[in-house]
Steps between C-alpha positions, in 0.01 A plus 500: 500500500428859601282707275689728272545840654604843395882492494705711733666672209164581346372637831781753485441573132451867565833525688739660257870432502714785625678706236834342599361147470344582164826640365698202630260261328506713186880505491511123541314461170680791339856403597565214247401733215690812605713511183203471266299760691801731501532462122132574454525801727807627312316476169207685652728776626677530165162531331404764754825688437430516127160641588653767722714616209195564282377820672853643481509421128159661463627817675789515255254449215285793612806725537617412147157567358540858617848535351436337159768232574467148353276270700558179303764375742275566800209316336723201427632506858145503642403210275807300600434563868141379467594183309798418721310559822209284385726213392699496823191524721332220305798272557502592869127428527555154348781424747280602792199302379715190451648547845152542647396164358815345647406641840154346475651165396742498794228600746265229371772235519580598857137508608415169333796336671392633838127446472541136399715452811260661744421310817160338484350711785589815305320371191197402706481850646527668160259502208676330205353747251658786693838327492468450125424869450834585668679316218282617212358844577729652761821417317363675192470822700852441628640551149393864501657603827834320460589663166254761381459662840871511582612615157213746456570655838878522448488613137211733566671649803832559322330640191282721716807642675679555167195669348450724802870594487475597133183701570675676789790598277252662263286689752478457876172691529314275259656196668367614839150533355523149350630338817235669713220348291666154488562488877140601573347235277770242588403523867142411408623203293704369795183475707336253260797259468422298817141466379627339179701246703210408728252464213744288298569263790130452564441440130773232502342337806169494315671333203624234742142455621387446140761227454393340828132504402572345161732237649224411747241464222715298259636287784149367567346545156286188505366591842426850372305357206318240706401762758370744241735759647613663175313825565615526862864437411474737204369767735788432741765536230328806357501661844877447517549644151283797594719559804815485283337742255404741777852521642654504151281795402593678821870451423444616142320809628792607714749419225295716262515784754877464519547493123261787428684708758810484283319658207335753730834606646653551155197687362478734799876553482473573127234765554695659784829496305330628186350796689803588711745412223313721252526789742873438542550490122308827470720656768815376328604277793522198270495439126217337309729206416564445872125493568446251214779275629367527856151399384649206311686395816174535689322266262798268509461498878183295449710191429720494814210600724289226342784255559520602864126461547509169313786378717324591825167363377653172386682477831171533686341233280801271519553543873157347558603198293837481676325496838285202397797317348714557809222372726480186286877459525476520879271198522678208663654248262650155529858402421449216255840521334605149415843366418544161330642357822182585690279249323479184710651201326316181598547514876197284569162581651465803726402489866254763628464622859277764656599607852232692690420713193270798537392713206268778396490674166563843649466694822140553600374175345433187707761225517463219245747269676515460878812302588493249210746217558567188295792303358489329159796289392544410135409329282129416507167675474348709780143625474376814675129491579263718697209737465508824302723766657713250690823638347594211272585703188692745718743216582598493133532879482743495794705220348536691172578814702218688334451616858726501804385340823408748773650268763660157526709333231437335163777256406583307185766233548551632851593843367288807564343619173641847568850351483436357153577711192150561368577371151647178643203444730244544224703295254455205737120539506228420250174679580152444353260770617130464570387676184775341286583819306591467134665792324419642159728345239556153364459172685876441471578839656275416794656159555855642488417805712682363804760290316600669172788261437284186483557270202224368271529139627454625856194699390348197330556287810323749726217547249425130524526495880270804531251353248554791266630310199153439356421871533818594316422252223161652427608864521545656153858614562596257774726657761510822298124555539405829664307439822337845520490757777546316830456171316148583383525243218549217753254340737547526876629142517740561212638810671561297816684232306714766330586644841591156634716424195671836537584422862629151416728636228685701767612168654438635848617358831182630663167492313211713630155412365218731607173337392683393187237247385179674608379557142599163354260225407524169683710326233760778472505550875576133558780508241655813650471357851712211380752747355516695828538176694785399271669842533468489879734201513787733412362845583336655803140574398269725704136498395207718604200283417133457581439177309515190714645298212806726494543527877494125564803455273711727720775356718410752769217746552509833683165625627477878538226704662486875574871548427624212717608141444251296699609149396726305267532137401370252245142484376413206723659659806323831453157349431523329835662780699388840362130596488553781244685273263237230548230752409693617192560142391132416546401786270766406239692824564252696294565820692672775303870520567669803646 
């Protein structure tokens, strides 16, 4: 297998989406919740409208103070406006927050569905920790831009326009002074917005690196302990966290500049209006009540301007997350949709044919297969043997369509694997990998992973055949016993037997065993060889093996070397006719498999 490389989408991590692409992606998440967002925005605007009425009420209050009229009604009106505005805005804020969580939920569901259907080459080119951060961290940032940013920008913009209109009706001169200060400082704020986006995206990439580093460490925790590598791995993870901190602080710095600019604009405007407005009151151009109301409007302007800055800032933060989510969504996926009719119903053993198959994992890498050709009828057992790197395991990957052949054809039952619905093809195959992976969860969950509808009698039958029944009997909770992360509570041999049992429960027509007994003791290996031999009477079994005892049981043997089939036949025929096979047989096939 090729070494894991930096994925293409990560190589272009600094390439931002265009504004149009960002808005299209944003609208896609926003669209199902338009009604709720509209309701939240309406509540926000109503709350803002009650706020706009307060300076006018205050102006009336000041005028009445000079004329000895009753002010009780005005005081009650101001109080009612404050209470009503607060209540409506609070309800609107709840609607928006609830909608934001719904957006995150929908985004996570979509991403999970896509990422678990990625083609294997895409996963091998991408760090798993980085993919996980798209679901956990990036979607959290998405919540801000899809609701808070949109509503803050719209509500802030409309309120800003309404406030400016009211201020203009009171005094155009003072309005001009205010707008001049706001435009000057607003231009400076606009310059820092792209910096916020870049810093946020880099911080999110660093969070993905943290997840990758931790996944790497916990994925080989025993090796880490045995190698005394705790300090080195700790330093590696700390370096990633330091990088995330550095970019996060940079983003926070520019956000602080943006937010402080709002206060600066209002304070400078206040001083300018106070000076110029005082002169206009002294000259009789405006009344003192008009100046008071204008100053109240000016302070009220803090809220819409803050909303606008918040909306733009959140958009910059969220657009970085959207870019990473969209790039994840663009990774190539498989169509594994399965209908009940697609599951094969007892059509007998499968036949496998390779016709002049060539394959390499990607462009630029050497070919693994160079015109591989063989024909295997069913049923029976066929063993693939050869030195390391011969391409034996790759045969299984091509049959499962984990990869597509670069040239030639791979056929199952005389039908090109590309013509099979993927779910139907894989439903016909049971596959036991080299490392026999076991998933966190219970033993029962692992056994039923590939055949969830299996009955208890069928489970018990396979447990006996796979020599697992004694293990189940001594486990404290039987089949409900937790096996630990990656089956850490089981021995290597037990994990292999679980993997074999899992494959048998699928009732496959084609069984692929890749070094499936390499970690078993002699007694269990002999018992499982008998099981495989029994299964091969009704199922086509392909085995990658390096133990002579397994190979000699095969009905046919395919010898591979350097990506080619160099010979095929029975054990006796190959010992006599093929020097490589004779050498492998003489050394008991102790070479490591490929």
